[in-house]
KEKE-3310 file (N, C-alpha, C; in steps of 0.2 Angstrom, whole numbers, plus 5000, padded with zeros to 4 digits):
npx = (5699:5709:5708:5713:5726:5732:5732:5740:5752:5754:5756:5769:5776:5784:5780:5781:5793:5810:5822:5835:5832:5826:5837:5845:5838:5838:5851:5851:5842:5848:5860:5854:5849:5861:5866:5856:5859:5872:5870:5862:5871:5880:5871:5868:5880:5882:5871:5872:5885:5889:5899:5901:5900:5900:5890:5889:5901:5900:5890:5896:5906:5898:5893:5904:5908:5897:5898:5910:5907:5898:5906:5914:5916:5905:5911:5918:5930:5930:5920:5922:5927:5917:5907:5912:5912:5899:5895:5902:5895:5882:5885:5889:5877:5869:5875:5872:5859:5858:5856:5842:5836:5840:5832:5819:5819:5820:5808:5798:5802:5796:5794:5804:5805:5792:5791:5801:5795:5784:5789:5796:5784:5777:5786:5789:5776:5773:5783:5780:5769:5774:5781:5771:5762:5767:5769:5771:5764:5766:5778:5774:5771:5782:5780:5769:5775:5785:5778:5771:5782:5786:5776:5776:5788:5786:5775:5782:5792:5783:5777:5787:5785:5772:5771:5763:5757:5748:5749:5762:5761:5753:5760:5770:5763:5758:5771:5774:5765:5770:5783:5779:5774:5786:5794:5787:5789:5804:5807:5800:5807:5820:5817:5814:5826:5834:5828:5833:5846:5854:5866:5870:5869:5873:5871:5858:5853:5857:5848:5836:5839:5841:5828:5822:5828:5824:5810:5809:5814:5803:5792:5796:5796:5782:5777:5782:5777:5762:5747:5735:5719:5717:5728:5727:5719)
npy = (5215:5224:5232:5224:5222:5235:5237:5227:5231:5243:5238:5234:5245:5257:5271:5282:5283:5289:5288:5287:5282:5270:5263:5262:5254:5242:5238:5237:5226:5216:5214:5209:5197:5190:5190:5181:5170:5167:5166:5155:5145:5145:5141:5128:5121:5121:5113:5101:5097:5100:5109:5121:5123:5132:5142:5155:5160:5162:5172:5182:5185:5189:5201:5209:5210:5217:5229:5233:5235:5246:5257:5259:5270:5274:5274:5274:5268:5260:5251:5237:5231:5233:5226:5213:5212:5212:5200:5191:5194:5189:5176:5171:5174:5164:5153:5154:5151:5137:5128:5131:5127:5113:5109:5112:5103:5091:5090:5092:5089:5097:5109:5119:5122:5126:5137:5145:5148:5155:5166:5172:5175:5183:5194:5199:5203:5213:5222:5226:5232:5243:5249:5252:5259:5271:5283:5297:5293:5280:5281:5285:5274:5271:5276:5268:5255:5256:5257:5245:5236:5240:5235:5222:5218:5221:5212:5200:5200:5200:5188:5180:5178:5174:5163:5158:5148:5152:5166:5167:5161:5170:5182:5177:5177:5190:5196:5192:5199:5212:5212:5211:5224:5231:5228:5235:5248:5249:5247:5258:5268:5266:5270:5283:5288:5286:5294:5306:5305:5296:5285:5273:5258:5246:5246:5248:5236:5228:5231:5226:5213:5208:5210:5200:5188:5188:5187:5175:5167:5169:5163:5150:5147:5149:5139:5128:5128:5128:5137:5132:5130:5123:5125:5136:5133)
npz = (5848:5844:5856:5866:5861:5862:5876:5880:5874:5881:5894:5894:5893:5902:5904:5913:5918:5917:5904:5909:5922:5919:5913:5924:5932:5925:5927:5941:5942:5935:5942:5953:5949:5947:5960:5966:5959:5963:5977:5977:5973:5984:5994:5989:5990:6004:6008:6000:6002:6014:6018:6025:6041:6051:6056:6063:6060:6046:6046:6053:6044:6033:6038:6039:6026:6021:6028:6023:6010:6012:6016:6005:5992:5979:5964:5947:5946:5958:5955:5950:5962:5971:5966:5967:5981:5983:5977:5985:5997:5994:5992:6005:6011:6005:6010:6023:6023:6023:6035:6037:6025:6025:6036:6031:6020:6027:6033:6022:6006:5996:6000:5999:5984:5982:5990:5985:5972:5976:5982:5971:5963:5972:5975:5962:5958:5967:5964:5951:5954:5961:5950:5940:5947:5951:5963:5975:5986:5989:5996:6008:6014:6022:6036:6040:6039:6048:6060:6059:6060:6073:6081:6078:6084:6097:6100:6098:6108:6119:6117:6121:6135:6136:6127:6117:6104:6094:6093:6089:6076:6071:6071:6061:6049:6048:6048:6035:6027:6030:6024:6011:6009:6011:6000:5990:5995:5996:5982:5976:5982:5977:5964:5965:5970:5959:5950:5954:5950:5957:5955:5961:5959:5964:5978:5978:5973:5983:5993:5988:5986:5999:6003:5996:6000:6013:6012:6006:6016:6025:6019:6018:6032:6035:6027:6032:6045:6045:6047:6058:6064:6076:6083:6090:6100)
capx = (5706:5713:5708:5718:5733:5734:5733:5746:5758:5755:5758:5777:5779:5784:5781:5782:5800:5814:5827:5840:5829:5825:5843:5847:5834:5841:5858:5849:5839:5854:5864:5850:5849:5867:5866:5852:5863:5878:5867:5859:5877:5882:5866:5868:5886:5881:5866:5874:5892:5890:5906:5902:5896:5901:5885:5891:5907:5898:5886:5900:5909:5894:5892:5910:5908:5892:5901:5916:5904:5895:5911:5918:5912:5903:5915:5919:5936:5929:5914:5923:5928:5910:5903:5915:5910:5892:5895:5904:5890:5877:5887:5888:5870:5866:5878:5868:5852:5859:5852:5835:5835:5840:5826:5813:5819:5818:5800:5795:5806:5792:5793:5809:5803:5786:5793:5804:5790:5779:5793:5796:5778:5775:5791:5787:5769:5773:5788:5777:5764:5778:5783:5766:5758:5772:5767:5774:5760:5769:5783:5771:5771:5787:5778:5765:5779:5789:5773:5770:5788:5786:5770:5778:5793:5783:5772:5787:5795:5778:5776:5793:5782:5765:5772:5757:5758:5743:5752:5768:5760:5750:5766:5773:5759:5758:5777:5774:5762:5775:5788:5776:5774:5793:5796:5785:5793:5811:5807:5798:5813:5825:5815:5814:5833:5836:5826:5837:5852:5858:5868:5873:5864:5875:5868:5851:5853:5858:5842:5831:5842:5839:5821:5820:5830:5820:5803:5810:5814:5797:5788:5798:5793:5775:5775:5785:5773:5756:5742:5730:5714:5717:5734:5725:5715)
capy = (5212:5230:5234:5219:5223:5241:5236:5223:5235:5248:5234:5233:5252:5261:5278:5287:5282:5292:5284:5286:5277:5263:5260:5261:5248:5236:5237:5234:5219:5211:5213:5205:5190:5188:5189:5175:5164:5166:5164:5148:5141:5144:5136:5121:5119:5119:5108:5095:5094:5102:5112:5126:5121:5137:5147:5161:5163:5165:5177:5187:5187:5193:5208:5212:5212:5222:5236:5235:5238:5252:5262:5259:5275:5272:5277:5270:5264:5255:5247:5230:5229:5233:5220:5207:5212:5211:5193:5188:5194:5185:5169:5170:5173:5158:5148:5154:5148:5130:5125:5132:5123:5106:5108:5111:5097:5085:5091:5090:5092:5101:5116:5124:5124:5130:5143:5149:5150:5159:5172:5175:5178:5189:5199:5201:5206:5220:5226:5229:5237:5250:5252:5255:5263:5276:5289:5298:5290:5274:5282:5286:5267:5270:5277:5262:5249:5257:5256:5238:5233:5241:5231:5215:5217:5221:5206:5195:5200:5198:5181:5176:5177:5171:5157:5157:5146:5156:5173:5166:5160:5176:5186:5175:5179:5197:5198:5191:5205:5217:5211:5213:5231:5233:5227:5241:5254:5249:5248:5265:5272:5266:5274:5290:5290:5286:5300:5311:5304:5292:5279:5267:5252:5240:5246:5247:5229:5225:5232:5221:5206:5207:5209:5194:5183:5188:5185:5168:5163:5169:5158:5143:5146:5148:5132:5122:5128:5131:5139:5128:5133:5119:5127:5142:5130)
capz = (5847:5845:5863:5870:5859:5864:5883:5881:5873:5887:5900:5894:5892:5908:5902:5918:5920:5912:5901:5914:5927:5916:5912:5930:5935:5921:5930:5947:5942:5932:5948:5958:5946:5948:5967:5967:5956:5968:5984:5976:5973:5991:5998:5987:5993:6011:6009:5997:6004:6021:6018:6030:6047:6056:6054:6066:6056:6040:6047:6054:6038:6028:6041:6038:6019:6021:6031:6019:6004:6014:6017:5999:5988:5972:5958:5941:5948:5963:5953:5951:5969:5975:5963:5970:5988:5983:5976:5991:6002:5992:5993:6012:6013:6003:6014:6029:6022:6023:6040:6036:6019:6028:6040:6027:6016:6031:6034:6016:6001:5991:6003:5996:5977:5982:5994:5980:5967:5980:5983:5965:5961:5976:5974:5955:5958:5971:5961:5946:5957:5962:5944:5937:5952:5954:5966:5981:5991:5991:6000:6014:6017:6027:6042:6041:6039:6054:6065:6059:6063:6080:6083:6077:6089:6104:6101:6098:6114:6123:6116:6125:6141:6135:6124:6113:6097:6090:6093:6085:6069:6068:6069:6056:6043:6048:6045:6028:6024:6031:6019:6004:6009:6011:5993:5987:5998:5993:5975:5975:5985:5972:5958:5967:5970:5952:5946:5957:5947:5961:5951:5965:5958:5968:5984:5977:5972:5990:5997:5985:5987:6006:6004:5992:6004:6019:6010:6005:6023:6028:6015:6021:6039:6034:6024:6037:6051:6042:6052:6060:6069:6082:6087:6095:6106)
cpx = (5711:5714:5713:5725:5736:5736:5739:5752:5759:5757:5766:5780:5778:5785:5782:5789:5805:5819:5833:5838:5828:5832:5846:5844:5836:5847:5856:5847:5844:5858:5860:5849:5855:5868:5862:5856:5869:5875:5865:5865:5879:5877:5867:5875:5885:5876:5869:5880:5893:5897:5907:5897:5896:5896:5887:5897:5905:5894:5890:5904:5905:5893:5898:5910:5903:5895:5906:5912:5901:5900:5915:5914:5911:5906:5916:5925:5935:5923:5916:5924:5921:5906:5906:5913:5902:5891:5897:5899:5884:5879:5886:5881:5867:5869:5874:5861:5852:5855:5844:5832:5835:5834:5820:5813:5818:5811:5796:5799:5803:5792:5798:5807:5797:5787:5796:5800:5786:5783:5794:5790:5776:5780:5790:5781:5770:5778:5784:5772:5768:5780:5777:5761:5762:5768:5770:5770:5763:5775:5781:5770:5777:5785:5773:5769:5783:5784:5772:5776:5788:5781:5773:5784:5791:5779:5776:5790:5789:5777:5782:5790:5776:5766:5766:5758:5754:5746:5758:5767:5756:5755:5770:5770:5759:5765:5778:5771:5767:5780:5786:5776:5781:5796:5794:5788:5800:5811:5805:5804:5818:5824:5816:5822:5836:5834:5830:5845:5857:5860:5871:5869:5866:5872:5861:5849:5853:5851:5836:5833:5840:5832:5819:5822:5825:5813:5804:5810:5807:5792:5790:5796:5786:5773:5777:5780:5766:5751:5737:5725:5715:5723:5732:5721:5719)
cpy = (5218:5233:5230:5221:5229:5241:5232:5227:5240:5244:5234:5240:5256:5268:5283:5287:5286:5287:5282:5281:5270:5259:5258:5255:5242:5234:5234:5227:5214:5209:5208:5198:5187:5186:5182:5169:5162:5163:5156:5143:5140:5140:5129:5118:5117:5113:5101:5092:5096:5105:5117:5125:5127:5143:5154:5164:5166:5171:5183:5190:5191:5200:5212:5215:5218:5229:5238:5238:5245:5258:5263:5264:5272:5277:5272:5265:5259:5250:5239:5227:5228:5227:5214:5206:5210:5203:5189:5188:5189:5177:5167:5169:5167:5152:5148:5151:5140:5126:5125:5127:5115:5105:5107:5105:5090:5085:5088:5093:5097:5109:5121:5126:5128:5137:5148:5152:5156:5166:5176:5178:5184:5195:5202:5206:5213:5224:5229:5234:5244:5253:5256:5260:5268:5282:5290:5295:5284:5275:5283:5279:5267:5271:5271:5256:5250:5255:5248:5234:5234:5236:5224:5213:5217:5214:5200:5195:5198:5191:5177:5174:5173:5164:5154:5155:5150:5163:5172:5165:5166:5181:5184:5177:5187:5200:5197:5197:5211:5217:5213:5221:5234:5233:5233:5247:5254:5250:5255:5270:5272:5270:5281:5292:5290:5292:5306:5310:5300:5286:5273:5261:5246:5240:5246:5240:5226:5225:5227:5214:5204:5206:5202:5188:5182:5185:5177:5164:5163:5164:5151:5142:5145:5141:5126:5122:5131:5132:5134:5131:5129:5121:5133:5139:5129)
cpz = (5848:5852:5867:5868:5861:5872:5884:5879:5879:5893:5900:5893:5899:5907:5907:5921:5915:5909:5906:5920:5925:5915:5919:5933:5931:5925:5937:5947:5939:5938:5953:5956:5947:5955:5969:5965:5961:5975:5983:5976:5980:5995:5996:5989:6000:6012:6006:6000:6011:6022:6023:6035:6052:6054:6057:6062:6049:6040:6049:6048:6033:6031:6039:6031:6018:6023:6026:6012:6006:6014:6010:5994:5981:5967:5953:5943:5953:5961:5953:5958:5972:5972:5966:5977:5988:5981:5982:5997:6000:5993:6000:6014:6011:6007:6021:6029:6023:6028:6039:6030:6021:6032:6036:6022:6020:6032:6028:6010:5996:5994:6000:5989:5978:5985:5989:5975:5970:5981:5977:5963:5965:5975:5967:5955:5962:5968:5955:5948:5959:5955:5941:5941:5955:5957:5973:5987:5994:5996:6007:6018:6023:6034:6044:6043:6046:6060:6065:6062:6070:6084:6083:6083:6096:6105:6101:6105:6120:6123:6120:6132:6141:6132:6120:6106:6092:6088:6088:6078:6066:6066:6063:6049:6043:6046:6038:6024:6025:6026:6012:6004:6008:6004:5989:5989:5995:5986:5973:5977:5980:5966:5959:5967:5963:5948:5949:5955:5952:5957:5955:5965:5962:5975:5984:5976:5979:5994:5994:5986:5995:6007:6001:5997:6010:6018:6009:6011:6026:6025:6018:6028:6039:6032:6029:6043:6049:6048:6052:6065:6076:6086:6092:6101:6112)
residu = (MET:PHE:TYR:TRP:LYS:THR:ASN:LEU:GLU:ALA:LEU:TRP:ARG:ILE:SER:ASN:LEU:THR:PRO:PHE:THR:GLN:LYS:HIS:LEU:LYS:LYS:VAL:TYR:ALA:SER:LEU:ALA:LEU:CYS:MET:LEU:VAL:ALA:ALA:THR:GLY:ALA:HIS:LEU:ASN:VAL:ALA:ALA:HIS:LEU:PHE:GLU:ALA:GLY:PHE:LEU:SER:ALA:LEU:SER:SER:PHE:VAL:ILE:LEU:PHE:TRP:LEU:LEU:ILE:THR:PRO:HIS:ARG:ASP:ASP:THR:GLU:PRO:LYS:ARG:LEU:LEU:LEU:LEU:GLY:GLY:PHE:ALA:PHE:LEU:ILE:GLY:VAL:GLY:LEU:GLY:PRO:GLU:LEU:ASP:SER:CYS:ILE:ASP:THR:ASP:PRO:ASN:ILE:VAL:PRO:SER:SER:PHE:MET:GLY:THR:VAL:MET:THR:PHE:SER:SER:PHE:THR:LEU:ASN:ALA:PHE:TYR:GLY:ARG:CYS:LEU:GLY:CYS:LEU:CYS:LEU:GLY:GLY:ILE:LEU:LEU:SER:ALA:LEU:THR:LEU:LEU:LEU:VAL:SER:TYR:LEU:GLY:ASN:LEU:PHE:PHE:LEU:SER:SER:TRP:LEU:SER:GLN:ALA:ASN:MET:TYR:ILE:GLY:LEU:ALA:PHE:LEU:CYS:GLY:LEU:VAL:ILE:PHE:ASP:THR:GLN:LEU:ILE:ILE:GLU:LYS:ALA:GLU:ARG:LYS:ASP:GLU:ASP:TYR:ILE:TRP:HIS:CYS:MET:ASP:LEU:PHE:LEU:ASP:PHE:VAL:THR:LEU:PHE:ARG:LYS:PHE:MET:ALA:CYS:GLU:GLU:ARG:PRO:PHE:ARG:ILE:SER:ASP:SER:ALA)
# end
């Protein structure tokens, strides 16, 4: 009993992180939770009421807000403005998810909740891996991920000519594995930046939010078009 109690207490104690980094990460993940709530609101409005039909316009607007956030310096006096920009970006990203959510709901209404739960569990697991397995070796994933991304891009472009359903589905699942590695890399990078007193938690939240949304999209695509051996025939 004492052994299990000791290990349980150690699980919740991230002793390898400084107090500053732990405080910074609390801000990052609080902002991430807010972003997901705002994005869910935007997605719900688009799916339920179809208030936003101009997908290109919402994508363009989100890009403008992202650039605006990028050029706005991180200072105490600009923090409210940057938080507002972050919320606006999250809302437009949620709006942009509308068509994909509609497609999944038409195929099978269970795809959306199961994809969300899969995303939450996967994101949480690889985030904890970055927390408790903190080492500079995780940052070496950057080279591996860049190589994997190049391979995915080449195979995607090649499939435009071969039109292979097997290659398309293989790319989809390999892309899912790539995103899992990206979550570890981005989380570890945020920790390293925080250790160097980088206080821009809003931009760090943006990195993780984009990882989460991309992972959610990939889960929906995998569940909407599950891999079947017969497809390769």
